[in-house]
C-alpha positions in Angstrom: -1.7 0.7 -22.7 0.6 1.8 -19.7 -1.1 1.9 -16.2 1.2 3.5 -13.2 -0.3 3.3 -9.4 1.1 5.3 -6.8 0.4 6.7 -3.3 0.3 10.6 -3.5 2.8 12.2 -1.6 4.0 15.7 -0.8 7.8 15.4 -0.9 8.9 12.4 1.9 4.9 12.5 3.4 1.8 11.1 2.3 -0.6 13.8 1.6 -3.5 14.7 4.3 -5.8 16.0 1.5 -6.3 15.4 -2.0 -6.6 19.1 -2.4 -3.4 19.6 -4.3 -3.5 16.5 -6.6 -6.7 17.9 -7.4 -5.6 21.3 -7.7 -2.4 20.3 -10.2 -5.2 18.4 -12.4 -6.9 21.0 -13.2 -4.2 22.7 -15.1 -5.1 22.6 -18.4 -8.8 24.2 -17.5 -6.8 27.6 -16.7 -6.7 28.8 -20.4 -10.5 27.4 -20.8 -13.6 29.3 -20.9 -16.4 27.8 -18.6 -18.0 26.1 -21.7 -14.8 24.4 -22.9 -14.0 23.2 -19.0 -12.8 19.3 -18.1 -14.7 18.4 -15.2 -14.1 15.4 -13.3 -16.3 12.3 -13.8 -16.8 9.0 -11.7 -19.1 5.9 -12.7 -22.5 8.2 -12.7 -21.6 11.4 -13.6 -19.9 13.6 -16.4 -19.5 17.0 -14.4 -18.1 17.0 -10.9 -16.3 20.1 -9.5 -12.8 20.0 -7.7 -14.3 20.8 -4.7 -16.7 17.9 -4.7 -13.6 15.7 -5.3 -11.3 17.0 -2.5 -14.6 17.2 0.0 -15.6 13.5 -0.8 -11.9 12.0 -1.0 -10.9 13.7 2.4 -14.1 12.6 4.3 -13.4 9.3 3.4 -10.2 8.5 5.3 -11.8 6.9 9.0 -9.1 5.3 10.6 -6.1 6.0 8.6 -2.8 6.4 10.5 -0.5 8.9 9.6 2.0 6.9 7.4 -0.9 5.5 5.5 -2.0 7.2 2.0 -5.1 8.7 1.9 -5.7 8.0 -1.6 -3.9 6.4 -4.7 -3.3 8.2 -8.3 -3.7 5.7 -11.0 -2.8 7.1 -14.4 -4.1 5.4 -17.7 -2.0 5.9 -20.6 -3.0 4.5 -24.0 -0.5 4.6 -26.4 -0.8 6.6 -29.8 -1.8 3.6 -31.7 -4.7 2.8 -29.2 -5.8 6.6 -29.3 -5.9 6.5 -33.2 -7.9 3.3 -33.1 -10.3 4.8 -30.8 -10.4 8.1 -32.9 -8.8 10.1 -29.9 -12.7 10.2 -28.5 -12.4 11.2 -24.7 -16.1 9.8 -24.3 -15.1 5.9 -25.5 -11.7 6.5 -22.8 -14.1 7.3 -20.1 -16.5 4.6 -20.7 -13.3 2.5 -20.8 -12.0 3.8 -17.5 -15.7 3.3 -15.7 -15.8 -0.7 -17.2 -11.8 -0.7 -15.9 -12.9 0.1 -12.5 -14.8 -3.0 -12.4 -11.6 -5.0 -12.9 -9.4 -3.0 -10.3 -12.3 -3.8 -7.9 -11.9 -7.5 -9.0 -8.4 -7.6 -8.4 -8.7 -6.9 -4.4 -8.4 -9.8 -2.2 -10.5 -8.4 0.1 -14.3 -8.9 1.6 -16.8 -6.1 2.0 -19.6 -7.3 4.7 -18.8 -11.1 3.3 -18.4 -10.9 -0.1 -16.0 -9.6 -2.9 -15.5 -5.7 -3.7 -17.5 -4.4 -6.5 -16.9 -1.2 -9.0 -19.8 0.1 -6.7 -17.4 0.0 -3.5 -14.9 2.2 -5.4 -14.8 5.6 -4.3 -12.8 7.1 -7.4 -12.8 10.3 -9.9 -11.5 10.4 -13.3 -10.0 13.6 -15.4 -9.1 13.4 -19.0 -6.1 15.3 -20.1 -5.1 15.9 -23.5 -1.9 17.3 -23.6 1.9 15.7 -22.2 5.2 17.2 -22.1 8.7 15.4 -22.1 10.2 14.8 -18.4 13.6 14.4 -17.2 13.6 10.6 -17.3 12.6 10.5 -21.5 15.0 9.3 -23.8 14.8 12.0 -25.5 15.7 14.8 -23.1 18.5 12.4 -21.8 20.3 12.1 -25.1 19.5 15.7 -25.8 20.9 17.1 -22.4 24.8 17.1 -23.0 23.9 19.2 -26.6 21.6 21.6 -24.7 24.3 22.1 -22.0 27.0 22.9 -24.7 24.9 25.0 -26.4 24.0 27.1 -23.4 28.0 27.7 -22.8 28.1 28.7 -26.2 25.7 31.4 -26.2 27.0 32.4 -23.2 30.3 32.8 -24.4 29.0 34.6 -27.3 27.5 37.5 -25.0 30.9 37.6 -23.6 32.5 38.4 -26.6 29.9 40.7 -27.8 30.3 42.5 -24.4 34.1 42.3 -24.6 34.8 40.5 -21.6 36.2 37.8 -23.8 38.3 37.7 -26.8 36.9 35.5 -29.9 35.1 35.6 -33.0 31.3 35.4 -32.9 30.9 34.0 -36.0 33.0 31.1 -35.5 30.9 30.7 -31.9 27.4 31.0 -34.1 28.8 28.3 -36.0 29.3 26.0 -33.2 26.1 26.9 -32.1 24.3 25.9 -35.7 26.6 22.7 -35.9 25.7 21.5 -32.1 21.8 21.9 -32.7 22.2 20.1 -36.1 24.1 17.6 -34.1 21.2 17.1 -31.5 19.6 13.7 -32.1 15.8 14.6 -31.3 14.0 17.7 -32.6 10.6 18.8 -32.9 10.2 21.4 -35.5 13.5 22.0 -36.0 13.6 22.7 -32.2 15.4 20.9 -29.7 13.4 18.6 -27.1 13.9 18.9 -23.5 12.2 18.8 -20.4 9.0 20.4 -20.6 8.8 20.2 -24.6 5.2 19.3 -25.5 4.8 16.0 -27.0 3.4 15.5 -30.2 0.4 13.6 -32.0 -2.6 12.4 -29.6 -1.6 12.5 -25.7 -5.0 11.9 -24.2 -4.5 10.4 -20.6 -6.9 9.5 -17.8 -6.2 10.8 -14.2 -7.8 8.7 -11.3 -7.9 9.8 -8.1 -8.9 7.0 -6.1 -9.5 6.5 -2.1 -7.7 4.2 0.0 -11.3 3.5 1.8 -14.5 2.2 0.1 -17.7 3.9 -0.3 -18.8 3.1 3.3 -15.3 4.2 4.7 -15.4 1.1 6.7 -12.7 -0.9 4.5 -9.1 -0.5 3.2 -8.5 -1.0 -0.2 -5.3 -0.5 -1.3 -3.7 -1.2 -4.4 0.0 -0.6 -2.9 -0.4 -3.8 -0.9 2.7 -5.6 -1.2 0.6 -8.8 -0.9 -1.2 -10.5 -3.6 -3.2 -12.6 -1.9 -2.6 -13.6 1.9 -4.9 -14.0 5.2 -3.8 -12.3 8.7 -5.4 -12.0 12.1 -6.9 -8.8 13.4 -9.0 -8.2 16.2 -9.4 -11.9 16.4 -10.5 -12.5 13.0 -9.2 -13.7 9.6 -9.0 -11.3 7.3 -8.0 -11.2 3.5 -5.6 -9.3 2.2 -3.9 -8.1 -1.1 -4.1 -6.8 -4.5 -3.3 -8.5 -7.8 -1.3 -5.6 -9.6 -0.3 -8.3 -12.5 -3.6 -9.1 -13.0 -4.9 -5.8 -13.1 -2.6 -4.7 -15.6 -3.3 -7.7 -17.7 -7.2 -6.9 -17.6 -6.5 -3.5 -18.4 -5.2 -4.3 -21.8 -7.6 -7.1 -22.4 -10.6 -4.6 -21.4 -9.3 -2.3 -24.1 -9.0 -4.9 -26.8 -12.2 -6.0 -26.0 -14.4 -3.3 -25.8 -13.1 -1.7 -28.9 -11.7 -4.3 -31.1 -8.1 -3.9 -30.7 -5.2 -5.9 -32.3 -2.4 -5.8 -29.9 0.8 -6.4 -30.6 3.4 -8.8 -29.2 5.2 -5.8 -28.1 2.3 -4.1 -26.6 1.5 -6.7 -24.4 2.4 -6.2 -20.4 3.4 -9.9 -20.1 5.8 -9.2 -23.3 7.2 -6.0 -21.7 7.5 -7.9 -18.3 9.5 -10.8 -20.2 11.7 -8.3 -21.8 12.9 -6.7 -18.7 13.5 -10.1 -17.2 14.7 -12.6 -19.7 15.7 -10.8 -22.9 16.9 -13.6 -24.7 13.5 -15.3 -24.0 11.8 -12.2 -25.2 13.8 -12.2 -28.6 13.4 -15.8 -29.1 9.4 -15.2 -28.9 9.8 -12.4 -31.3 11.6 -14.3 -34.1 8.6 -16.5 -34.1 6.2 -13.8 -35.0 4.9 -13.7 -38.7 6.7 -11.2 -40.8 4.2 -8.2 -40.3 3.7 -8.4 -37.1 7.5 -8.8 -36.0 8.5 -5.7 -38.0 5.7 -3.8 -36.2 7.1 -5.3 -32.6 10.5 -3.8 -33.7 9.2 -0.3 -35.1 7.7 0.2 -31.5 10.8 -0.9 -29.8 12.8 1.3 -31.6 10.6 4.1 -31.1 10.5 3.4 -26.8 14.3 3.6 -27.3 14.4 -0.4 -26.4 17.9 -1.7 -27.6 17.4 -4.5 -30.6 19.4 -6.9 -32.0 20.5 -6.2 -35.6 17.7 -5.7 -38.2 17.6 -9.3 -39.3 17.4 -10.7 -36.3 19.3 -13.9 -37.5 19.4 -15.3 -33.6 21.9 -12.8 -32.4 20.9 -12.8 -29.4 24.1 -12.3 -27.5 25.1 -9.0 -28.6 21.4 -7.8 -26.9 22.7 -5.0 -24.7 22.5 -5.1 -20.9 20.6 -2.0 -20.3 17.4 -3.5 -22.1 14.9 -2.0 -19.1 16.0 1.6 -20.7 12.2 2.8 -22.0 10.2 0.2 -20.8 8.2 2.1 -19.0 7.3 4.6 -22.1 7.4 1.8 -24.6 3.6 1.6 -24.4 2.8 5.2 -24.4 4.7 6.8 -27.9 4.0 4.9 -30.5 
């Protein structure tokens, strides 16, 4: 489960309204009938309109400054292994999301009228999406890009030759095109993967629009806080502040595992991925101690995510772990 949290921006500034983001999340409804449309949901309803989402979020911004985000975009990205485990069932993912809001509230070091925040304090709306496409930062796109550029140049050359603007052999250029296409490392159904190519397999995920303010519009709850837990003097009173992201990411995994009896592999844990990023040697030392079947699955997960791994025997060749170990870490919990 890969979870992302970000203040939604338009260019370099924070959005003054949730309208653009809510409208963006309607993209999969464009070709659907009214019966088949996917509505927004919250803790109590499955059929919330785009307009209701925009009006509710936009009205809940009391005393926020122009340089403060009005809302946060949170994305819950189950891996394909997790999706297969729940039979790619959107109702199960909605139920999980509603439970996770309880954990989200628990991770704030804040008080609302003298008590800790609860799920009922969080103003949020969720939207299930079924499709996902390759982005420019994805490993497959990055590794295919040189071949795509070469193909574009070759096809331009072929056109020039056919028009008589360039001398050359069309068949030879066509052979070069076929050879370049064959050499490209990443394809789906014989076609090169590039930015915008739909990703195969189950890709269901959840987008959340979460208000910066609690439901009473009186307390700021910012998951973007740089503090985990601290206190500050505000208008002569001591006020708690902070949000524990590490705790939230760990709870997101534990919530899924407990709710659906999912057996998470070593390579799928947020804590493990963090160790891999910070200390590859420690990570692979732990990997070596796993039972054979778990270690094999971990290596498959790492390989599909594009993370460099030692040789197949894993014979303590930790000195050869590449320095670029962080490449693909973000996607390592999505595509396997």
